[in-house]
DOTI-880771 format. One line per field, with one value per residue (C-alpha): residue number from 1; residue in three letters; chain; y, z, x. Coordinates in steps of 0.02 Angstrom, whole numbers, padded with zeros to 5 digits. Each point is the difference from the previous one (the first is absolute). Layout:
BEGIN
resi = NUM	...;
resn = ALA	...;
chain = A	...;
y = Y	...;
z = Z	...;
x = X	...;
***
This chain:
BEGIN
resi = 1	2	3	4	5	6	7	8	9	10	11	12	13	14	15	16	17	18	19	20	21	22	23	24	25	26	27	28	29	30	31	32	33	34	35	36	37	38	39	40	41	42	43	44	45	46	47	48	49	50	51	52	53	54	55	56	57	58	59	60	61	62	63	64	65	66	67	68	69	70	71	72	73	74	75	76	77	78	79	80	81	82	83	84	85	86	87	88	89	90	91	92	93	94	95	96	97	98	99	100	101	102	103	104	105	106	107	108	109	110	111	112	113	114	115	116	117	118	119	120	121	122	123	124	125	126	127	128	129	130	131	132	133	134	135	136	137	138	139	140	141	142	143	144	145	146	147	148	149	150	151	152	153	154	155	156	157	158	159	160	161	162	163	164	165	166	167	168	169	170	171	172	173	174	175	176	177	178	179	180	181	182	183	184	185	186	187	188	189	190	191	192	193	194	195	196	197	198	199	200	201	202	203	204	205	206	207	208	209	210	211	212	213	214	215	216	217	218	219	220	221	222	223	224	225	226	227	228	229	230	231	232	233	234	235	236	237	238	239	240	241	242	243	244	245	246	247	248	249	250	251	252	253	254	255	256	257	258	259	260	261	262	263	264	265	266	267	268	269	270	271	272	273	274	275	276	277	278	279	280	281	282	283	284	285	286	287	288;
resn = MET	THR	ASP	THR	PHE	SER	ARG	ALA	LYS	LYS	LEU	PHE	GLU	LEU	GLY	GLY	GLN	LEU	GLY	HIS	ARG	LYS	SER	ARG	LEU	HIS	PRO	ARG	SER	ARG	LYS	PHE	VAL	TYR	GLN	ILE	VAL	ASP	GLY	VAL	SER	ILE	ILE	ASP	LEU	GLU	GLN	THR	ILE	GLY	GLN	ILE	ASP	THR	ALA	LYS	LYS	VAL	LEU	THR	SER	PHE	ALA	GLN	ASN	GLY	LYS	ILE	LEU	LEU	ILE	CYS	SER	THR	LYS	LYS	ALA	VAL	ALA	ASP	LYS	ALA	GLU	GLU	LEU	ALA	LYS	ASP	ALA	ASN	ALA	HIS	TYR	VAL	VAL	SER	LYS	TRP	LEU	PRO	GLY	LEU	LEU	THR	ASN	PHE	ASN	THR	ILE	THR	LYS	ASN	VAL	LYS	LYS	LEU	ASN	GLU	LEU	LYS	ARG	GLN	SER	GLU	VAL	GLY	GLU	TRP	ALA	LYS	PHE	VAL	LYS	HIS	GLU	GLN	ILE	GLY	LEU	GLU	LYS	GLU	VAL	ARG	LYS	LEU	GLY	ARG	LEU	TYR	GLY	GLY	ILE	THR	THR	LEU	HIS	LYS	LEU	PRO	ASP	ILE	MET	LEU	VAL	VAL	ASP	ILE	LYS	ARG	GLU	LYS	ASN	ALA	VAL	ASN	GLU	ALA	HIS	LYS	SER	GLY	ILE	PRO	VAL	ILE	ALA	ILE	VAL	ASP	THR	ASN	CYS	ASN	PRO	ASP	ASP	VAL	ASP	TYR	PRO	ILE	MET	LEU	ASN	ASP	ASP	THR	PRO	ALA	ALA	VAL	GLU	GLU	VAL	LEU	SER	GLU	ILE	ILE	SER	THR	TYR	LYS	LYS	ASN	PHE	VAL	ASP	GLN	THR	PRO	LYS	VAL	LYS	PRO	VAL	GLU	VAL	VAL	THR	PRO	ALA	LYS	GLU	GLU	ASP	LYS	LEU	GLU	LYS	VAL	VAL	ILE	GLU	ALA	LYS	VAL	GLU	PRO	LYS	ILE	PRO	GLU	LYS	VAL	GLU	GLU	ILE	LYS	LYS	ALA	PRO	ALA	LYS	LYS	LYS	VAL	VAL	VAL	LYS	LYS	ALA	LYS	LYS	ALA	LYS	VAL;
chain = A	A	A	A	A	A	A	A	A	A	A	A	A	A	A	A	A	A	A	A	A	A	A	A	A	A	A	A	A	A	A	A	A	A	A	A	A	A	A	A	A	A	A	A	A	A	A	A	A	A	A	A	A	A	A	A	A	A	A	A	A	A	A	A	A	A	A	A	A	A	A	A	A	A	A	A	A	A	A	A	A	A	A	A	A	A	A	A	A	A	A	A	A	A	A	A	A	A	A	A	A	A	A	A	A	A	A	A	A	A	A	A	A	A	A	A	A	A	A	A	A	A	A	A	A	A	A	A	A	A	A	A	A	A	A	A	A	A	A	A	A	A	A	A	A	A	A	A	A	A	A	A	A	A	A	A	A	A	A	A	A	A	A	A	A	A	A	A	A	A	A	A	A	A	A	A	A	A	A	A	A	A	A	A	A	A	A	A	A	A	A	A	A	A	A	A	A	A	A	A	A	A	A	A	A	A	A	A	A	A	A	A	A	A	A	A	A	A	A	A	A	A	A	A	A	A	A	A	A	A	A	A	A	A	A	A	A	A	A	A	A	A	A	A	A	A	A	A	A	A	A	A	A	A	A	A	A	A	A	A	A	A	A	A	A	A	A	A	A	A	A	A	A	A	A	A	A	A	A	A	A	A	A	A	A	A	A	A;
y = 04179	00081	00119	-00121	-00143	00103	00063	-00176	-00064	00129	-00051	-00183	00036	00084	-00153	00079	-00157	-00113	-00024	-00109	-00187	-00085	-00043	00187	00055	00099	-00064	00175	00024	-00156	00095	00105	-00151	-00055	-00173	-00101	-00051	-00117	00047	00188	00119	00097	00166	00051	00159	00050	00023	00091	00128	00030	00027	00123	00099	00004	00064	00134	00061	00010	00094	00117	00048	00030	00098	00115	00047	00035	-00151	-00059	-00163	-00098	-00137	-00141	-00112	-00058	-00146	00039	-00060	00134	00130	00113	-00001	00033	00148	00069	-00013	00075	00152	00026	00001	00107	-00145	-00053	-00165	-00124	-00111	-00048	-00059	00022	00112	-00080	00124	00109	00000	-00045	00112	00132	00150	-00088	-00059	00174	00065	-00089	00069	00176	-00038	-00055	00157	00110	-00083	00024	00183	00028	-00082	00106	00167	-00042	-00018	-00154	00107	00036	-00186	-00089	-00124	-00161	00078	00048	-00179	-00064	00116	-00057	-00183	00040	00089	-00150	-00120	00103	00027	-00188	-00021	00162	00070	-00043	00080	00167	00093	-00116	00115	-00108	-00181	-00061	-00024	-00160	-00122	-00102	-00154	-00131	-00173	00004	-00146	00099	00161	-00075	00132	00139	-00082	-00027	00182	00058	-00101	00071	00176	-00026	00023	-00100	-00108	-00044	-00144	-00119	-00171	-00169	-00168	-00039	00145	00036	00130	00041	00084	00154	00107	-00009	-00153	-00024	-00182	-00010	-00087	00123	-00089	00058	00179	00034	-00044	00096	00154	-00005	00000	00133	00112	-00014	00034	00141	00089	00001	00087	00127	00039	00030	00085	00169	00099	00055	00100	00174	00131	00141	00173	00094	00133	00175	00090	00185	00104	00135	00177	00094	00152	00111	-00058	00038	00177	00035	-00053	00113	00149	-00029	-00017	00161	00100	-00050	00109	-00099	00039	00061	-00042	00101	00162	-00024	-00019	00157	00102	-00060	00041	00176	00144	00087	00173	00149	00089	00178	00118	00150	00145	00110	00180	00115	00127	00177	00111	00145;
z = -02338	00172	00055	00137	-00125	-00127	00133	00070	-00176	-00027	00162	-00052	-00165	00095	00113	00158	00048	00027	00184	00086	00010	00120	00119	00022	00010	00159	00090	00012	-00188	-00040	-00006	-00146	-00103	-00137	-00018	-00001	-00174	-00016	00175	-00034	00086	-00118	00073	-00015	-00101	00024	00185	-00047	-00102	00151	00109	-00126	00001	00190	00000	-00127	00108	00151	-00096	-00074	00175	00057	-00158	00013	00175	-00058	00090	-00035	-00095	00015	-00128	00044	-00145	00004	-00122	-00144	-00130	00047	00092	-00151	-00043	00181	00006	-00163	00060	00169	-00077	-00118	00147	00113	00124	00107	-00036	00054	-00143	00039	00181	00148	00127	00174	00116	-00137	00089	00179	00008	-00124	00073	-00009	-00178	-00059	00052	-00150	-00108	00056	-00039	-00176	-00030	00064	-00112	-00150	00044	00015	-00170	-00084	00066	-00042	00176	-00054	-00111	00149	00014	-00104	-00133	00102	00143	-00120	-00068	00178	00034	-00162	00053	00169	-00081	-00114	00148	00107	-00151	-00024	00180	00037	-00172	00013	00171	-00017	00024	00132	00152	00106	00014	-00146	00027	-00104	-00086	-00159	00006	-00129	00070	00188	00028	-00073	00084	00169	00093	-00086	00043	00182	00019	-00079	00128	00145	-00067	-00028	-00189	-00107	-00137	-00174	-00068	-00146	00084	-00075	00059	00106	00120	00130	-00071	00177	00032	-00096	00005	-00185	-00089	-00188	-00045	-00153	-00071	00057	-00104	-00165	-00035	-00132	00117	00147	-00108	-00063	00177	00061	-00147	00035	00187	-00008	-00141	00112	00136	-00124	-00075	00168	00096	00074	00076	00175	00035	00058	-00127	00069	-00065	-00074	00117	-00071	00017	00038	-00049	00132	-00064	-00027	00106	-00156	-00040	00177	-00006	-00168	00066	00152	-00111	-00115	00146	00077	-00159	-00009	00113	00094	-00038	00141	-00048	00141	-00046	-00182	00045	00111	-00140	-00121	00121	00047	-00084	-00138	00047	-00096	-00103	00060	-00141	00048	-00116	-00017	00033	-00146	00021	00005	-00142	00051;
x = -04918	00004	00136	00057	00015	00097	00123	00022	00030	00137	00088	-00020	00086	00143	00021	-00069	-00097	00151	00037	00129	00001	-00120	00141	00036	-00182	-00035	-00156	-00074	00019	-00100	-00166	00067	00053	-00120	00075	00161	00059	00150	00052	-00005	-00119	-00113	-00055	-00183	00022	-00182	00038	00160	-00098	-00113	00154	00072	-00163	00002	00179	-00046	-00145	00113	00136	-00130	-00057	00179	00045	-00151	00057	00178	00075	00178	00031	00163	00035	00119	00052	00181	-00018	00117	-00125	-00129	00106	00023	-00185	-00048	00119	-00070	-00180	00043	00086	-00146	-00121	00114	00004	00148	00088	00133	00060	00180	00004	-00115	00084	-00014	-00082	-00073	-00168	00047	00154	-00054	00093	00168	-00026	-00046	00171	00075	-00140	00046	00182	-00046	-00104	00141	00131	-00115	-00024	00188	00027	-00133	00065	00181	00071	00097	00112	00114	00043	00132	-00052	00013	-00099	-00139	-00004	-00015	-00148	-00084	00016	-00074	-00148	-00032	00009	-00118	-00113	-00023	-00054	-00091	-00042	-00185	-00028	00093	-00165	-00073	-00009	-00116	-00053	-00107	-00186	-00014	00118	-00004	00114	00050	00043	-00028	00118	00145	-00057	-00044	00101	-00095	-00167	00051	00054	-00162	-00100	00102	-00028	-00187	00013	-00124	00075	-00062	00104	00016	00004	00046	-00067	00155	-00042	-00131	-00121	-00058	00169	-00058	-00156	-00045	00075	-00004	00029	00110	00152	00135	00134	-00077	00056	-00133	-00145	00076	00031	-00180	-00070	00123	-00044	-00186	00016	00128	-00091	-00155	00101	00068	-00171	-00084	00140	-00045	00142	-00051	00159	-00052	00049	00105	-00044	00148	00068	-00015	00165	-00021	00151	00034	-00013	00161	00041	-00001	-00178	-00056	00076	-00080	-00169	00017	00046	-00149	-00120	00070	-00033	-00183	-00105	-00129	-00180	-00109	-00179	-00079	00089	-00047	-00184	00004	00075	-00135	-00142	00065	-00097	00092	00068	-00060	00126	00034	00026	00105	-00019	00148	-00033	00024	00135	-00064	00052	00105;
***
């Protein structure tokens, strides 16, 4: 049993092969459909496995260069799992609602992110203690509201380098903004959508949480495993404590007491001939 067959079989058991009805089949998705059974499109999972492998190779290349990944998955059925996987891989995520202008009007959106971070900081250091109870409750509600919308991008300081999207029909605004911003998109695409709308489509039944979670787990774990942080490390600054005046005075006194050596004089003294001792004999006193 080949690896491709075993992986395709697992997705088949999870229901990943079930597409939409023939009447809703997008013409561009027809090439990824194995056959139509009872009016339902059956996705060719062998091609899906190939698409997953392509996406993994692309993400590996981005991860090894320290590129930023943004995950967009606002479907309630898979939102919690997507958030869990994103946090585990230190990736950024949007799982509640796509924020219009997140990519095309990034600087404006980040103002609310800064506000959220500041409110969290104030809460942690106890600055809210000066407010009365009902004001503190109001601040807590605001933090929860901002957290639902911006909680997954609090550390996103620049536009992402690549995106991973679940259900491009639901997330069409996110895909459009990514195209305008020149950001490549990997996406799980169902048969009712045009796979040509994204750079790296993965044909799959996006209405089956188990199959979607399986693919997300495989792709995001690849990013996590290969990620290399390219952020330049800042060397710690050595703090030099200025010497006290007393220490300076003491040093001056010590240096003043020590007589400097004069090598030349020492050598001259050594080379000079030794002087003969003059013995002076005392004259004996004459006896009277």
